[in-house]
C-alpha positions in Angstrom: 12.4 -23.6 -5.0 11.6 -27.2 -3.2 10.0 -25.3 -0.6 7.8 -23.4 -2.9 6.8 -26.3 -5.3 5.6 -28.6 -2.2 3.7 -25.5 -0.8 1.9 -24.6 -4.9 1.3 -28.4 -4.8 -0.4 -28.6 -1.8 -2.3 -25.4 -2.3 -3.8 -27.1 -5.2 -4.8 -29.8 -3.5 -6.7 -27.8 -1.1 -8.4 -25.6 -3.3 -9.9 -28.7 -5.2 -11.0 -30.3 -1.9 -12.6 -27.6 -0.4 -13.8 -24.9 -2.9 -14.7 -27.0 -6.0 -17.2 -24.9 -7.6 -14.2 -22.3 -7.7 -12.8 -21.9 -10.8 -9.7 -19.9 -9.8 -6.8 -21.9 -8.8 -3.2 -22.0 -8.4 -0.8 -24.1 -11.1 1.9 -25.9 -10.8 5.1 -24.1 -11.3 3.0 -21.1 -11.7 5.3 -19.2 -9.9 7.8 -17.8 -12.1 10.4 -14.9 -11.6 10.4 -11.8 -14.0 13.5 -10.3 -15.2 13.7 -7.1 -12.9 13.9 -3.5 -14.6 15.5 -2.1 -11.2 19.3 -1.3 -11.4 21.8 -2.0 -7.7 20.6 0.3 -5.1 16.9 0.2 -6.0 14.5 0.5 -3.4 10.5 1.4 -2.7 8.9 -0.4 -5.2 5.2 0.2 -5.9 2.7 -1.8 -7.9 -0.3 -0.2 -9.7 -2.9 -1.8 -12.6 -4.5 0.4 -14.7 -8.3 0.0 -15.8 -7.1 -1.5 -18.8 -5.0 -4.4 -17.3 -1.7 -2.3 -17.9 0.5 -3.3 -14.8 3.3 -0.5 -13.6 6.1 -1.1 -11.2 7.7 2.1 -9.4 11.0 2.5 -7.4 13.6 4.8 -6.3 17.1 4.7 -7.5 20.0 6.0 -5.5 23.2 7.1 -7.2 26.0 9.3 -4.8 23.7 12.0 -3.5 20.6 12.0 -6.3 17.3 9.9 -6.3 15.4 9.2 -9.0 11.9 7.8 -8.8 11.3 5.4 -12.3 8.6 3.1 -13.8 8.5 0.6 -15.7 5.2 -1.5 -17.8 4.8 -5.2 -18.0 4.1 -6.5 -21.6 3.6 -10.2 -21.0 6.3 -11.3 -19.2 8.9 -8.2 -19.9 9.1 -5.2 -18.3 9.8 -2.1 -20.3 12.9 0.1 -20.4 12.3 2.1 -17.1 11.2 5.7 -17.8 12.1 8.4 -15.4 9.6 10.4 -13.7 12.0 12.5 -11.2 15.1 12.9 -9.6 16.4 15.3 -7.0 19.0 15.2 -4.0 16.3 16.8 -0.9 14.1 14.1 -1.1 12.7 12.0 2.1 13.6 8.6 1.2 12.1 6.1 3.6 12.0 2.5 3.9 8.1 3.1 4.9 7.0 6.1 3.3 7.2 5.3 -0.4 6.1 6.8 -3.6 3.2 5.8 -5.8 1.9 6.4 -9.1 -1.7 6.4 -10.9 -3.0 6.2 -14.3 -6.7 6.5 -15.5 -8.1 4.9 -19.2 -6.9 8.0 -21.1 -2.7 8.1 -20.9 -2.9 10.2 -18.1 -0.9 9.4 -14.9 0.1 10.8 -11.2 3.1 10.3 -8.8 4.3 11.6 -5.9 7.5 12.1 -4.2 8.3 13.3 -0.7 11.0 16.4 -1.0 12.2 17.9 2.4 11.1 21.2 3.3 13.6 22.0 5.6 16.4 20.6 7.7 15.1 18.3 9.6 14.6 15.2 9.4 10.8 14.6 9.1 9.8 18.2 7.9 9.0 17.3 4.2 5.9 17.9 1.7 3.9 15.7 -0.7 4.9 16.5 -4.3 2.1 15.6 -7.4 3.8 14.7 -10.5 1.4 14.5 -13.8 1.6 13.3 -16.9 -0.7 13.2 -20.4 1.3 11.5 -22.4 1.2 7.5 -20.8 4.6 9.0 -18.4 6.7 9.9 -21.1 7.0 13.7 -20.4 6.2 14.6 -16.7 4.8 18.3 -15.5 7.0 20.4 -13.0 5.8 19.3 -9.6 2.6 21.0 -7.3 2.7 20.5 -3.2 -0.4 18.5 -2.5 -1.1 20.4 0.8 -1.2 24.2 1.3 -0.7 24.8 4.7 2.9 25.8 4.0 3.8 24.2 7.7 7.4 22.7 7.7 6.3 19.3 9.0 5.2 15.7 8.2 3.4 15.0 5.4 3.6 12.2 4.1 2.2 8.0 3.6 -0.2 8.9 0.9 -2.9 6.5 -1.0 -3.9 7.8 -4.5 -6.5 5.9 -6.7 -8.6 7.1 -9.9 -12.0 8.3 -9.1 -14.4 9.1 -11.9 -12.4 12.2 -14.0 -10.1 12.7 -11.2 -7.8 11.5 -8.5 -9.0 10.3 -5.1 -5.8 11.0 -2.9 -5.4 10.4 0.7 -2.2 11.6 3.5 -1.1 11.8 7.0 -0.4 15.5 7.7 1.6 17.0 10.4 0.2 20.7 10.5 -0.9 20.4 13.8 2.5 18.8 15.1 4.2 21.7 13.6 6.3 23.5 16.5 8.8 26.5 16.1 11.7 24.7 16.8 10.7 21.6 16.7 11.7 19.4 13.2 12.2 16.0 14.7 9.9 12.7 15.0 8.3 12.3 18.1 9.4 15.5 19.8 7.6 17.3 21.3 4.3 18.2 19.5 1.9 20.9 19.5 -1.1 18.5 18.2 -1.9 15.3 16.7 -1.0 13.7 13.5 -3.8 14.2 11.1 -5.4 12.2 8.1 -6.5 14.4 5.6 -8.0 13.6 1.3 -8.7 15.6 -1.5 -9.7 15.4 -5.0 -6.8 16.0 -7.3 -7.5 16.5 -11.1 -5.5 15.1 -14.3 -3.1 18.3 -13.7 -2.6 18.0 -10.0 -4.7 20.6 -9.0 -7.1 20.2 -6.1 -10.9 20.5 -6.1 -12.1 19.3 -2.7 -10.2 18.9 0.7 -11.1 17.1 3.8 -10.0 16.8 7.4 -10.9 12.9 8.0 -9.8 12.2 11.7 -7.7 15.1 13.8 -6.0 12.4 15.7 -4.3 9.0 13.9 -0.7 7.7 14.4 2.0 9.2 13.1 3.4 7.0 10.7 1.4 4.1 9.8 0.7 3.8 5.8 -3.1 4.7 5.1 -4.8 2.9 2.2 -7.6 3.6 0.3 -10.2 1.8 -1.6 -13.3 2.5 -4.4 -16.4 1.4 -3.4 -19.9 1.2 -5.4 -20.4 3.6 -2.6 -17.8 5.9 -2.9 -14.1 6.2 -1.6 -13.1 4.4 1.5 -9.5 5.1 3.5 -8.2 2.7 6.2 -5.7 3.9 8.3 -4.4 3.3 12.0 -6.1 4.9 14.6 -5.2 6.9 17.7 -6.8 7.3 20.7 -6.6 9.7 23.8 -5.3 6.4 25.9 -2.8 5.3 23.2 -4.8 2.3 21.5 -4.2 1.8 18.0 -6.1 0.4 16.3 -7.1 0.1 12.6 -10.3 2.6 11.5 -12.2 3.4 8.5 -13.9 6.4 7.1 -16.3 6.0 4.2 -17.5 8.9 1.7 -21.2 8.5 1.2 -23.8 10.8 -0.8 -21.3 13.3 -0.6 -20.2 13.3 3.5 -17.3 11.4 5.4 -18.7 9.2 8.1 -17.0 9.3 11.6 -14.1 7.2 12.2 -15.0 3.8 13.4 -12.5 0.8 14.2 -12.8 -2.3 12.0 -12.2 -4.3 14.6 -10.9 -3.5 18.7 -7.8 -5.5 18.6 -7.9 -3.0 21.9 -3.6 -2.2 20.9 -2.0 0.2 23.4 1.3 1.4 22.2 3.4 3.8 23.3 4.5 4.8 19.6 3.9 4.0 16.0 4.7 0.4 14.9 4.8 1.4 11.2 2.9 -1.7 10.1 -0.6 0.2 8.0 -3.3 -1.6 6.7 -4.1 -2.4 2.8 -7.4 -3.1 1.2 -9.3 -3.5 -2.2 -12.7 -3.4 -3.3 -14.8 -5.2 -6.2 -18.3 -3.2 -5.9 -19.3 -3.3 -2.3 -17.0 -5.8 -1.4 -14.2 -4.9 0.5 -11.5 -6.7 2.1 -8.7 -5.1 4.6 -5.5 -6.5 5.7 -3.6 -5.6 8.6 -1.3 -6.1 11.6 -1.6 -6.0 15.0 -0.1 -7.7 18.4 -1.9 -6.3 22.0 -0.8 -9.4 23.7 2.8 -9.0 22.5 2.5 -11.3 19.6 2.3 -10.1 16.3 -0.9 -11.5 13.9 -2.0 -10.8 10.6 -6.0 -10.4 9.9 -8.1 -10.4 7.2 -11.7 -9.2 7.4 -14.5 -8.4 4.6 -17.0 -6.6 4.0 -20.1 -7.0 1.8 -21.8 -3.1 2.4 -18.7 -1.2 1.1 -17.4 -1.2 5.1 -20.8 -0.4 7.0 -19.9 -3.8 8.7 -17.6 -6.3 8.8 -17.3 -9.7 9.0 -15.5 -12.0 11.8 -11.8 -11.2 11.9 -9.9 -14.1 9.6 -6.2 -14.8 11.2 -3.8 -15.1 8.7 -0.2 -16.0 9.8 0.5 -19.3 11.1 3.7 -18.3 13.3 6.2 -15.3 14.1 5.3 -12.4 11.8 6.1 -9.3 11.2 3.7 -7.6 9.5 4.2 -5.9 6.6 1.2 -6.5 4.6 -0.2 -6.3 1.5 -4.0 -7.3 -0.1 -5.9 -7.6 -3.8 -9.3 -9.0 -4.2 -9.3 -11.6 -6.4 -13.1 -11.7 -6.7 -16.3 -10.8 -4.4 -15.6 -13.4 -2.1 -11.8 -13.7 -2.0 -8.6 -11.7 -1.8 -5.0 -12.9 -1.7 -2.8 -11.8 0.8 1.0 -11.3 1.8 3.0 -10.8 4.9 6.0 -12.0 6.2 7.0 -14.1 8.8 10.6 -13.5 9.8 12.6 -12.8 6.2 10.1 -14.9 3.9 7.7 -13.4 2.2 4.0 -15.2 2.6 0.4 -15.7 0.3 -2.1 -17.4 0.4 -5.8 -16.9 -1.2 -8.4 -15.7 1.7 -12.0 -16.4 1.3 -15.3 -14.4 3.2 -16.8 -17.3 4.3 -13.7 -17.4 7.1 -11.5 -20.6 4.7 -8.4 -20.0 3.6 -5.9 -22.0 1.3 -2.2 -23.0 2.4 0.0 -20.7 2.3 3.3 -20.2 -0.4 6.9 -18.4 0.1 6.8 -16.1 -2.9 10.8 -15.2 -1.6 13.2 -14.1 1.0 14.0 -10.1 2.2 14.4 -9.0 5.1 13.1 -8.0 8.8 15.3 -5.1 8.6 13.6 -2.1 7.6 15.8 -2.3 4.1 13.7 -5.1 3.5 10.5 -2.4 3.2 7.3 -3.7 2.0 6.3 -6.1 -0.7 4.1 -5.2 -3.1 1.2 -7.0 -4.9 -1.3 -6.1 -8.0 -3.3 -8.4 -9.9 -3.9 -8.5 -14.1 -6.2 -11.0 -15.3 -5.1 -14.3 -14.2 -2.0 -12.8 -12.6 -1.1 -11.7 -9.6 2.5 -9.9 -9.7 5.0 -9.7 -6.8 7.1 -7.0 -5.9 10.2 -6.8 -3.2 13.6 -5.4 -2.2 16.2 -8.3 -2.6 18.7 -6.3 0.8 21.5 -8.7 -0.5 21.7 -7.6 -4.3 20.2 -3.9 -3.5 17.5 -3.9 -6.1 13.9 -4.8 -6.9 12.7 -8.1 -7.7 9.8 -9.5 -9.2 7.5 -12.5 -10.0 4.3 -13.6 -11.1 1.8 -16.1 -10.0 -0.9 -17.6 -12.7 -4.3 -18.3 -11.2 -6.8 -21.0 -13.7 
């Protein structure tokens, strides 16, 4: 707590000195722990803010062989009683490939789980669940993809888009090969990136293949710009360069994949470290991890034209980092980014002109896979954090006040 207090005071000083015109600042003692709605044996948190400012937390709770996807709604500083979205004993539950949910302004909600399609470890389907009554009742699940292949399907991003939802995912249909049910085995083809428009009941109206060769197990990230949706993901060249790329839907057509920055990170296996992106209008910010020189770094890049071009990347981490980034836009010229250095979950505000505030330690988790990926979202003048506490085997949450 002393370290957090000092970091917050220093951050306030730098905000006042470097950005006198900026109204958003961090208040003393404004990092507040929130009592978690999750019981023990809970992990894989995800945070989402609806159009009306409502903050949702989802997570997986496991009791013996049964996994349950639950969610809770934040009211001021208190989480609601958890609601069960779905339960099953044949789910694929993974520290990096976690369920998500989204909502629109009319009380409709959508969520996804990963359900095993065969005995192989990495043969599983994406199943969508929908609700029309603010999550009180959920319809039977639907498989998102219709390839019918016993292969890996996951690493989903989803967000409201007009009257529908936009969903992107990694699709292993081209990797499927008879007798091959293991991840990283002999592949017939490469992992691909796909996306779809899905209505309020989970039915697809359009589907696209966005890239036919991508990194196998890094999270995707989607954002909605004024020009249309964009998807950011870790690409994969024939020479095993695995830099982060973007595709954009512009005037009804998807652009060709384009690197957001050429790190030239050559690595033979997937680093399991995807990017995160957010947008306000055509102001877009992306955070990502790379390690082309064997030294990990977290960077943030801004665009003011919806991802057509980007500014110079800004290095974020201050010491050795394991990545696991998240990012939310605070306004059109700044974003909050979180990442991990060792077991510390850190966060700072970064500006499109290259400036950044002094970082703060939000909490401690674990460098192991059980530590998962810390999450952030924003509602009004508050940033909400969620992470896995590996010692107590549950989800912890906190809020940070911005003025």
